[in-house]
Each structure stands twice: as structure tokens, then as C-alpha cells.
Backbone and ligand atoms as CSV (ligand in chain L), in Angstrom:
chain,resi,resn,atom,element,x,y,z
A,1,MET,N,N,143.738,128.103,87.654
A,1,MET,CA,C,143.685,127.905,86.240
A,1,MET,C,C,142.357,127.524,85.821
A,2,SER,N,N,141.561,128.019,84.974
A,2,SER,CA,C,140.334,127.663,84.690
A,2,SER,C,C,140.294,127.124,83.210
A,3,GLN,N,N,139.430,126.147,83.063
A,3,GLN,CA,C,139.183,125.556,81.815
A,3,GLN,C,C,137.974,125.119,81.605
A,4,LYS,N,N,137.372,125.845,80.517
A,4,LYS,CA,C,135.884,125.481,80.253
A,4,LYS,C,C,135.732,124.218,79.637
A,5,LEU,N,N,134.566,123.566,79.637
A,5,LEU,CA,C,134.185,122.347,79.172
A,5,LEU,C,C,134.016,122.480,77.543
A,6,SER,N,N,134.430,121.628,76.822
A,6,SER,CA,C,134.176,121.563,75.319
A,6,SER,C,C,132.796,121.091,75.104
A,7,PRO,N,N,132.084,121.401,74.117
A,7,PRO,CA,C,130.682,120.787,73.902
A,7,PRO,C,C,130.806,119.246,73.914
A,8,ALA,N,N,131.778,118.709,73.466
A,8,ALA,CA,C,131.905,117.213,73.452
A,8,ALA,C,C,131.921,116.663,74.847
A,9,GLN,N,N,132.777,117.342,75.743
A,9,GLN,CA,C,132.921,116.873,77.043
A,9,GLN,C,C,131.639,117.134,77.885
A,10,PHE,N,N,130.945,118.218,77.431
A,10,PHE,CA,C,129.751,118.521,78.029
A,10,PHE,C,C,128.687,117.367,77.817
A,11,ASP,N,N,128.514,117.066,76.544
A,11,ASP,CA,C,127.639,116.005,76.206
A,11,ASP,C,C,127.996,114.671,76.795
A,12,GLU,N,N,129.250,114.455,77.048
A,12,GLU,CA,C,129.746,113.079,77.634
A,12,GLU,C,C,129.248,113.120,79.136
A,13,LEU,N,N,129.418,114.302,79.749
A,13,LEU,CA,C,128.925,114.329,81.176
A,13,LEU,C,C,127.458,114.402,81.094
A,14,LYS,N,N,126.684,114.915,80.389
A,14,LYS,CA,C,125.336,114.911,80.328
A,14,LYS,C,C,124.642,113.437,80.227
A,15,SER,N,N,125.351,112.693,79.248
A,15,SER,CA,C,124.986,111.321,79.128
A,15,SER,C,C,125.337,110.489,80.388
A,16,LEU,N,N,126.384,110.720,80.988
A,16,LEU,CA,C,126.827,110.142,82.357
A,16,LEU,C,C,125.704,110.254,83.341
A,17,LEU,N,N,125.377,111.609,83.410
A,17,LEU,CA,C,124.374,111.971,84.234
A,17,LEU,C,C,123.073,111.266,84.079
A,18,LEU,N,N,122.657,111.218,82.861
A,18,LEU,CA,C,121.397,110.562,82.519
A,18,LEU,C,C,121.417,109.135,82.693
A,19,THR,N,N,122.455,108.582,82.429
A,19,THR,CA,C,122.643,107.023,82.773
A,19,THR,C,C,122.586,106.822,84.114
A,20,ARG,N,N,123.330,107.501,85.069
A,20,ARG,CA,C,123.397,107.416,86.460
A,20,ARG,C,C,121.884,107.580,86.983
A,21,ARG,N,N,121.276,108.600,86.368
A,21,ARG,CA,C,119.987,108.931,86.913
A,21,ARG,C,C,118.844,107.738,86.690
A,22,SER,N,N,118.882,107.102,85.468
A,22,SER,CA,C,118.069,105.949,85.427
A,22,SER,C,C,118.343,104.742,86.194
A,23,GLU,N,N,119.658,104.822,86.452
A,23,GLU,CA,C,120.201,103.475,87.247
A,23,GLU,C,C,119.541,103.810,88.693
A,24,LEU,N,N,119.822,105.006,89.213
A,24,LEU,CA,C,119.191,105.162,90.362
A,24,LEU,C,C,117.698,105.115,90.570
A,25,GLN,N,N,117.162,105.407,89.597
A,25,GLN,CA,C,115.567,105.400,89.640
A,25,GLN,C,C,115.242,103.892,89.674
A,26,GLN,N,N,116.007,103.029,89.081
A,26,GLN,CA,C,115.681,101.597,88.954
A,26,GLN,C,C,116.118,101.019,90.499
A,27,GLU,N,N,117.225,101.598,90.820
A,27,GLU,CA,C,117.592,101.013,92.286
A,27,GLU,C,C,116.487,101.434,93.108
A,28,MET,N,N,116.129,102.651,93.158
A,28,MET,CA,C,115.013,103.051,94.235
A,28,MET,C,C,113.728,102.230,94.018
A,29,GLN,N,N,113.345,101.934,92.751
A,29,GLN,CA,C,112.154,101.298,92.516
A,29,GLN,C,C,112.345,99.855,93.167
A,30,GLN,N,N,113.601,99.277,93.038
A,30,GLN,CA,C,113.917,98.027,93.619
A,30,GLN,C,C,113.812,98.010,95.123
A,31,ASN,N,N,114.465,99.161,95.778
A,31,ASN,CA,C,114.339,99.221,97.141
A,31,ASN,C,C,112.908,99.395,97.688
A,32,ARG,N,N,112.157,100.210,97.073
A,32,ARG,CA,C,110.698,100.376,97.340
A,32,ARG,C,C,109.980,99.073,97.516
A,33,GLU,N,N,110.278,98.327,96.481
A,33,GLU,CA,C,109.597,96.968,96.539
A,33,GLU,C,C,110.025,96.013,97.829
A,34,ASN,N,N,111.382,96.243,97.980
A,34,ASN,CA,C,111.915,95.397,99.269
A,34,ASN,C,C,111.183,95.997,100.491
A,35,LEU,N,N,110.858,97.299,100.420
A,35,LEU,CA,C,110.307,98.070,101.592
A,35,LEU,C,C,108.738,97.842,101.758
A,36,ALA,N,N,108.234,96.930,100.823
A,36,ALA,CA,C,106.866,96.651,100.879
A,36,ALA,C,C,106.542,95.955,102.327
A,37,PRO,N,N,105.285,96.165,102.857
A,37,PRO,CA,C,105.006,95.387,104.034
A,37,PRO,C,C,105.407,94.032,104.117
A,38,PRO,N,N,106.013,93.570,105.112
A,38,PRO,CA,C,106.423,92.274,105.164
A,38,PRO,C,C,105.317,91.148,105.342
A,39,SER,N,N,105.368,90.085,104.902
A,39,SER,CA,C,104.425,89.111,105.058
A,39,SER,C,C,104.372,88.616,106.449
A,40,ALA,N,N,103.337,87.835,106.977
A,40,ALA,CA,C,103.224,87.510,108.317
A,40,ALA,C,C,104.070,86.227,108.630
A,41,ASP,N,N,105.071,86.113,107.881
A,41,ASP,CA,C,106.005,84.946,107.953
A,41,ASP,C,C,106.814,85.237,109.183
A,42,GLU,N,N,106.638,84.549,110.416
A,42,GLU,CA,C,107.146,84.707,111.675
A,42,GLU,C,C,108.686,84.557,111.639
A,43,GLY,N,N,109.124,83.536,111.071
A,43,GLY,CA,C,110.688,83.108,111.170
A,43,GLY,C,C,111.550,84.220,110.607
A,44,GLY,N,N,111.289,84.667,109.382
A,44,GLY,CA,C,112.087,85.741,108.880
A,44,GLY,C,C,111.962,87.189,109.172
A,45,MET,N,N,111.115,87.341,110.203
A,45,MET,CA,C,110.812,88.796,110.551
A,45,MET,C,C,111.998,89.537,110.929
A,46,VAL,N,N,112.943,89.200,111.977
A,46,VAL,CA,C,113.858,90.024,112.460
A,46,VAL,C,C,114.817,90.233,111.228
A,47,GLN,N,N,115.336,89.240,110.522
A,47,GLN,CA,C,115.980,89.419,109.352
A,47,GLN,C,C,115.561,90.426,108.395
A,48,ARG,N,N,114.203,90.369,108.177
A,48,ARG,CA,C,113.543,91.209,107.310
A,48,ARG,C,C,113.587,92.756,107.756
A,49,ASN,N,N,113.521,92.861,108.869
A,49,ASN,CA,C,113.552,94.227,109.518
A,49,ASN,C,C,114.844,94.790,109.376
A,50,VAL,N,N,115.956,94.059,109.477
A,50,VAL,CA,C,117.250,94.666,109.303
A,50,VAL,C,C,117.410,94.961,107.862
A,51,ALA,N,N,117.102,93.976,107.062
A,51,ALA,CA,C,116.987,94.209,105.569
A,51,ALA,C,C,116.341,95.589,105.034
A,52,ARG,N,N,115.190,95.766,105.712
A,52,ARG,CA,C,114.351,97.049,105.537
A,52,ARG,C,C,115.124,98.247,106.149
A,53,GLU,N,N,115.741,98.141,107.188
A,53,GLU,CA,C,116.558,99.345,107.462
A,53,GLU,C,C,117.695,99.659,106.594
A,54,VAL,N,N,118.378,98.675,106.061
A,54,VAL,CA,C,119.426,98.929,105.156
A,54,VAL,C,C,118.800,99.463,103.866
A,55,ASP,N,N,117.711,98.865,103.315
A,55,ASP,CA,C,117.070,99.390,102.216
A,55,ASP,C,C,116.612,100.661,102.326
A,56,GLN,N,N,116.134,101.138,103.510
A,56,GLN,CA,C,115.702,102.549,103.617
A,56,GLN,C,C,116.725,103.478,103.661
A,57,ALA,N,N,118.101,103.077,104.240
A,57,ALA,CA,C,119.173,103.810,104.244
A,57,ALA,C,C,119.641,103.995,102.794
A,58,LEU,N,N,119.615,102.972,102.047
A,58,LEU,CA,C,120.103,102.963,100.538
A,58,LEU,C,C,119.189,104.007,99.917
A,59,THR,N,N,117.906,103.929,100.208
A,59,THR,CA,C,116.920,104.729,99.443
A,59,THR,C,C,117.214,106.183,99.758
A,60,ASP,N,N,117.467,106.552,100.967
A,60,ASP,CA,C,117.818,107.849,101.407
A,60,ASP,C,C,119.212,108.371,100.674
A,61,ILE,N,N,120.087,107.486,100.466
A,61,ILE,CA,C,121.324,107.914,99.788
A,61,ILE,C,C,120.969,108.113,98.402
A,62,ASP,N,N,120.303,107.178,97.837
A,62,ASP,CA,C,120.024,107.341,96.341
A,62,ASP,C,C,119.125,108.670,96.192
A,63,ALA,N,N,118.267,108.983,97.024
A,63,ALA,CA,C,117.423,109.987,96.716
A,63,ALA,C,C,118.170,111.253,96.879
A,64,ALA,N,N,119.177,111.402,97.834
A,64,ALA,CA,C,120.126,112.494,97.834
A,64,ALA,C,C,120.862,112.701,96.548
A,65,ASP,N,N,121.472,111.633,96.095
A,65,ASP,CA,C,122.269,111.533,94.900
A,65,ASP,C,C,121.341,111.980,93.724
A,66,LEU,N,N,120.100,111.431,93.700
A,66,LEU,CA,C,119.318,111.713,92.540
A,66,LEU,C,C,119.060,113.277,92.503
A,67,ALA,N,N,118.801,113.743,93.813
A,67,ALA,CA,C,118.523,115.361,93.819
A,67,ALA,C,C,119.803,116.172,93.345
A,68,ARG,N,N,121.006,115.593,93.663
A,68,ARG,CA,C,122.232,116.231,93.069
A,68,ARG,C,C,122.389,116.100,91.559
A,69,ILE,N,N,122.067,114.871,91.087
A,69,ILE,CA,C,121.982,114.800,89.666
A,69,ILE,C,C,120.955,115.708,88.869
A,70,ASP,N,N,119.806,115.781,89.563
A,70,ASP,CA,C,118.666,116.616,88.963
A,70,ASP,C,C,119.376,118.182,89.131
A,71,ARG,N,N,119.769,118.666,90.138
A,71,ARG,CA,C,120.434,119.951,90.311
A,71,ARG,C,C,121.567,120.189,89.141
A,72,ALA,N,N,122.499,119.118,88.857
A,72,ALA,CA,C,123.438,119.151,88.014
A,72,ALA,C,C,122.840,119.280,86.430
A,73,LEU,N,N,121.810,118.535,86.225
A,73,LEU,CA,C,121.069,118.620,84.870
A,73,LEU,C,C,120.385,119.965,84.701
A,74,LYS,N,N,119.946,120.631,85.714
A,74,LYS,CA,C,119.196,121.851,85.825
A,74,LYS,C,C,120.503,122.858,85.473
A,75,ALA,N,N,121.449,122.666,86.177
A,75,ALA,CA,C,122.645,123.661,85.997
A,75,ALA,C,C,123.164,123.598,84.492
A,76,MET,N,N,123.134,122.376,84.085
A,76,MET,CA,C,123.627,122.286,82.648
A,76,MET,C,C,122.627,123.111,81.695
A,77,ALA,N,N,121.341,123.089,82.039
A,77,ALA,CA,C,120.345,123.909,81.100
A,77,ALA,C,C,120.527,125.389,81.425
A,78,ASP,N,N,120.862,125.718,82.569
A,78,ASP,CA,C,121.049,127.319,82.611
A,78,ASP,C,C,122.505,127.778,82.542
A,79,GLY,N,N,123.328,126.846,82.251
A,79,GLY,CA,C,124.759,127.184,81.919
A,79,GLY,C,C,125.677,127.392,83.202
A,80,SER,N,N,125.315,126.852,84.370
A,80,SER,CA,C,126.110,127.172,85.443
A,80,SER,C,C,126.739,125.771,85.880
A,81,TYR,N,N,126.688,124.820,85.157
A,81,TYR,CA,C,127.213,123.522,85.378
A,81,TYR,C,C,128.828,123.553,85.432
A,82,GLY,N,N,129.256,122.868,86.365
A,82,GLY,CA,C,130.722,122.629,86.374
A,82,GLY,C,C,131.631,123.862,87.070
A,83,ILE,N,N,130.694,124.580,87.819
A,83,ILE,CA,C,131.229,125.666,88.468
A,83,ILE,C,C,131.159,125.275,90.102
A,84,CYS,N,N,132.224,125.574,90.704
A,84,CYS,CA,C,132.225,125.116,92.133
A,84,CYS,C,C,131.310,126.133,92.862
A,85,GLY,N,N,130.437,125.519,93.661
A,85,GLY,CA,C,129.542,126.196,94.450
A,85,GLY,C,C,130.067,127.015,95.527
A,86,GLU,N,N,131.277,126.692,95.912
A,86,GLU,CA,C,132.006,127.230,97.201
A,86,GLU,C,C,132.945,128.407,96.586
A,87,CYS,N,N,133.724,128.163,95.668
A,87,CYS,CA,C,134.881,129.230,95.332
A,87,CYS,C,C,134.492,129.891,93.864
A,88,GLY,N,N,133.628,129.046,93.085
A,88,GLY,CA,C,133.233,129.618,91.812
A,88,GLY,C,C,134.276,129.306,90.652
A,89,CYS,N,N,135.130,128.427,91.032
A,89,CYS,CA,C,136.079,128.049,90.008
A,89,CYS,C,C,135.635,127.034,89.107
A,90,ASP,N,N,136.099,126.773,87.902
A,90,ASP,CA,C,135.519,125.761,87.022
A,90,ASP,C,C,136.194,124.439,87.565
A,91,ILE,N,N,135.311,123.540,87.723
A,91,ILE,CA,C,135.664,122.225,88.137
A,91,ILE,C,C,136.342,121.358,86.951
A,92,PRO,N,N,137.456,120.756,87.149
A,92,PRO,CA,C,138.202,120.074,85.928
A,92,PRO,C,C,137.294,118.879,85.464
A,93,PHE,N,N,137.340,118.740,84.114
A,93,PHE,CA,C,136.606,117.606,83.546
A,93,PHE,C,C,136.960,116.337,84.066
A,94,GLU,N,N,138.180,116.051,84.271
A,94,GLU,CA,C,138.801,114.709,84.940
A,94,GLU,C,C,137.779,114.583,86.154
A,95,ARG,N,N,137.649,115.448,87.018
A,95,ARG,CA,C,136.883,115.304,88.309
A,95,ARG,C,C,135.410,115.105,87.819
A,96,LEU,N,N,134.898,115.863,86.995
A,96,LEU,CA,C,133.376,115.569,86.637
A,96,LEU,C,C,133.093,114.285,85.990
A,97,LYS,N,N,134.134,113.814,85.362
A,97,LYS,CA,C,133.963,112.538,84.610
A,97,LYS,C,C,133.807,111.380,85.703
A,98,ILE,N,N,134.567,111.621,86.921
A,98,ILE,CA,C,134.435,110.484,87.866
A,98,ILE,C,C,133.133,110.620,88.653
A,99,GLU,N,N,132.823,112.099,88.929
A,99,GLU,CA,C,131.675,112.286,89.720
A,99,GLU,C,C,130.880,113.463,89.101
A,100,PRO,N,N,130.138,113.220,88.042
A,100,PRO,CA,C,129.441,114.346,87.253
A,100,PRO,C,C,128.461,115.007,87.949
A,101,GLN,N,N,127.945,114.649,89.210
A,101,GLN,CA,C,127.088,115.289,89.948
A,101,GLN,C,C,127.494,116.300,90.941
A,102,THR,N,N,128.991,116.320,90.904
A,102,THR,CA,C,129.429,116.970,91.911
A,102,THR,C,C,129.192,118.531,91.735
A,103,GLU,N,N,129.336,119.216,92.940
A,103,GLU,CA,C,128.995,120.593,92.868
A,103,GLU,C,C,129.986,121.462,93.520
A,104,HIS,N,N,131.251,120.822,93.860
A,104,HIS,CA,C,132.416,121.493,94.579
A,104,HIS,C,C,133.708,120.930,93.858
A,105,CYS,N,N,134.633,121.682,93.695
A,105,CYS,CA,C,136.024,121.301,93.276
A,105,CYS,C,C,136.695,120.447,94.327
A,106,VAL,N,N,137.801,119.896,93.827
A,106,VAL,CA,C,138.496,118.983,94.980
A,106,VAL,C,C,139.101,119.719,96.073
A,107,THR,N,N,139.583,121.011,95.840
A,107,THR,CA,C,140.109,121.829,96.955
A,107,THR,C,C,138.920,122.170,97.926
A,108,CYS,N,N,137.896,122.530,97.556
A,108,CYS,CA,C,136.817,123.016,98.466
A,108,CYS,C,C,136.383,121.713,99.265
A,109,LYS,N,N,136.105,120.529,98.432
A,109,LYS,CA,C,135.481,119.481,98.938
A,109,LYS,C,C,136.376,118.850,100.138
A,110,GLY,N,N,137.825,118.835,99.804
A,110,GLY,CA,C,138.808,118.343,100.559
A,110,GLY,C,C,138.867,119.103,101.870
A,111,ARG,N,N,138.777,120.514,101.709
A,111,ARG,CA,C,138.826,121.411,102.880
A,111,ARG,C,C,137.635,121.060,103.752
A,112,TRP,N,N,136.511,120.984,103.093
A,112,TRP,CA,C,135.218,120.840,103.987
A,112,TRP,C,C,135.064,119.386,104.572
A,113,GLU,N,N,135.568,118.331,103.977
A,113,GLU,CA,C,135.454,117.061,104.480
A,113,GLU,C,C,136.600,116.949,105.647
A,114,GLN,N,N,137.595,117.655,105.513
A,114,GLN,CA,C,138.489,117.650,106.629
A,114,GLN,C,C,137.910,118.444,107.797
A,115,ALA,N,N,137.156,119.447,107.625
A,115,ALA,CA,C,136.768,120.225,108.740
A,115,ALA,C,C,135.635,119.402,109.451
A,116,SER,N,N,134.710,118.680,108.639
A,116,SER,CA,C,133.808,118.076,109.122
A,116,SER,C,C,134.071,116.542,109.767
A,117,GLY,N,N,135.313,116.188,109.146
A,117,GLY,CA,C,135.815,114.935,109.753
A,117,GLY,C,C,135.265,113.779,109.063
A,118,GLN,N,N,134.344,113.846,108.277
A,118,GLN,CA,C,133.607,112.634,107.694
A,118,GLN,C,C,133.097,113.061,106.393
A,119,ILE,N,N,132.718,112.070,105.525
A,119,ILE,CA,C,132.017,112.291,104.349
A,119,ILE,C,C,130.535,112.289,104.532
A,120,LYS,N,N,129.870,113.293,104.153
A,120,LYS,CA,C,128.397,113.189,104.301
A,120,LYS,C,C,127.859,114.178,103.178
A,121,ALA,N,N,126.496,114.013,102.860
A,121,ALA,CA,C,126.028,114.832,101.785
A,121,ALA,C,C,125.750,116.376,102.360
A,122,ARG,N,N,126.064,117.109,101.416
A,122,ARG,CA,C,125.863,118.611,101.728
A,122,ARG,C,C,124.346,118.797,101.540
A,123,PRO,N,N,123.735,119.542,102.534
A,123,PRO,CA,C,122.219,120.038,102.391
A,123,PRO,C,C,121.949,120.629,101.111
L,1,ZN,ZN,ZN,135.994,125.315,95.014
């Protein structure tokens, strides 16, 4: 069963994406500041390195998320937003509202996650 998004739903998702996008950009900015070269302070060195690895990982996750948001916004512009990249069905609004940058319906994502045995970003 397919259900097209209403203009109001579309606008709501778009503002969700834009909000999430600016949050991510802020987060990444923050992480980049944390990744700045450590000071020559001996004692905190090891701890700082661990923190840097975590920040780097977070930055990678944020960058992947940001790329998906950008793709979603682009899809909104060309009218292909909300369509599952796997089976071509219309992704329900309820799902988009939770994860507006999603590119797959629950069925496809579930099948794919089951197959790979873990949750990871699609290339
Ligand atoms: Zn699908």
C-alpha cells in the first residue's frame, strides 16, 4: 500500500532534516575543536588520545549522517524523496518522521540488517 506525503508532511520532514543538519554541523565543529593538536601536557596525554579516537569516530558517524541528510534534501528537490532505494515503495510518513534521512523502508532495512548481522551505514 502506498501513501504519498502531503505538502504539510513534506514541509515537516524538511524542517526536521534542516534542524538535524545544523545540529550535526555544530557537533562536527565541536569535535574538530577537540581534535586539535594536543598540548604538550604530559599527564593527560593518554586520556586525550582515547578521547581523540572517540571524537574521530563520532566525526565519521556525523559525516556519514550529514551525507545522508544532504542526499535526502537533494531528493526532496528533485521529487524522489521518501521512496525506498531498494524496492521503490513509498516510505511511510511515520518512519520518515523518526528518521527523515532514511533511504529505505522498514522491510528492506530489516532484511538487510538481518543479512549483515549488524547495523552499519550503507555506502
Ligand atoms: Zn523497500
